[in-house]
N, C-alpha and C positions, 0 to 999 in steps of 0.2 A: 223241755228236755226229756228224753226217754227215761223211764224208771230204771235205775241202775241194777235192779234185781229182776227186771223183765227178761224174758228169754226170746231169742229169735225163733224158738220152737213153738212159741205160743201165738195164738191169733192176736193180731193187733193192727192198728191203723198204720200200715207201712208207709203210706204217703205222708202222713204226719210225722212219722219216725224219720224219714228221709229229710223232710223240710226242717225239722228241729235240729238234726245233726248238722246239716249244711249251714243253717243260721248260726249255730254255735261255732263252727269252724270259721266262718266269715268274721264273726265278732272277735274270736281269739286271734286270728291273723291280724286284724286291724289293731287290736290292743297291743300286740307284740311287734308291730311294725313289719310284718311279713307280707310279701306280695303273693296273693292268690291269683296267679296269672290265669288266662282262659284255659290253657291246657291243664293246669293243676286242678282248677275247679271242675273241668269236664271229667278228669280222671277220678276225682272224688265222687262225682255224680254217678259215674259208671259203677264204682265200687258200692255205692249206696242203693243200686237198683234192686238187689236181693241180699239176703243174709247168707251169702256164699263168698268164699274166697275165690279170687280170680288170678290166673297167671299173668305175668307181664305181657306175654304175646297176645293173650285174649284182650287185655286192655288196649294194647297197641293196635290190634285189628279194629276195635271200636273207634279209637282216636283217628285212625286213618280214614275210616268211613265218614267221620265228621270233619275231615279236611285238615287235621293237625299234623300230617306227615306220617310216613310209614317206616321210618328208621327206628330201630330199637332204643337209641338214646332218648327219643321223645318220651316214651313211656317210662323208662327207667329213671330219668331225671325227675319226672313228676312224682312217681311213686316214692323215690328216695326223699324228696321234699316232704311229702305227706307223712312218711314214717318218721323221719328225723324230727318233725315238729309235733308228733303225737296225734296226727289226724288220721292215720291208718296204721295197721299192724301187719307185720310179716308173719305169715303162718308157715313155719318152717317145714312141718310135716308134709304140707301140700306144695311147697315151693310157690306160694301164692300170697296174695295181699287181700286184706279186708278192711273196710272203713272202721275207724274207731267209733264206737257208739256213745262214748263219753269224752269228747275232746276238750271239754271245758273244765275238767278237773283231773288231778293226778290220781292214778289208780293202778292196781296190780291185777290185770285181768287174767282169767284162765279161759282158754279156748276149748270149747266142746265141739268136736268135729264128728259129724255123722258119716259113717262109712257107707251108708245106704244111699243117701241123696246128696252128700257133700255140703249140707248146710253147716254153717259155723255160728255158734252162739258165743258171744263175749259175756262171760259170767264174772261176778265179783270174786276176786281171789286173794283178798287181803289176808285172810287167815292162812291160806296156803303159803303165801309169800312170807308171812311172819314165821311160820314153822320152818321154811327153807332157810331163812336168815338165821334163826336160832341154831339149827343143825350145823350150818356153815360156821357160825361163830364158835361153836363148841370144838370145831376142828381148826380154829385159827384162820378161817377163810372169810373174806369179805366179798359178798355177792355184789357185783356192780350192775349186772343186768341178767334177767332171766326171761324165758319164754315158756310158759307152762301150757301144755296141750294135752288133751285127753281125747281118745277116739272111742267111738261106740255107736249106738243107734239112737236117733231122736225118737220122740214119742210116735211120730208118723210111721217110721220104719221098723220100730221094735215089735217083735211078735207079742201078741196079747197074752 
């Protein structure tokens, strides 16, 4: 499984990264009695090709080329399944989706989005989530769900 502290912005064996995440999703789906249908699996494979978020229509275009149909519900149903079960994340700032890099354990990711190349890194965000929960509790609010995103420049795009 990929190192939870590794970054998509760092050089790494991306083929191994893809393989490990896909294997973890298959194992989790099997253990939870979930059906990873061919279209769901292919959708995840598409999301795993790069550390970038993809829009639903970009995913749909790829699915259509692979013979899975060209109607929007094909992509949206597969993406909803992946998000609902923690196998992918919705990146709200980009109105897009990214594969979860740690689908085999509960976590609170922070998404680092490069405005230069649109790369997305899923970083550990447990301390950020704890701070958010503490602040919310102090106001009598209980956080049920959060999506923490930060925009900036990755090491490749940042000026030296």
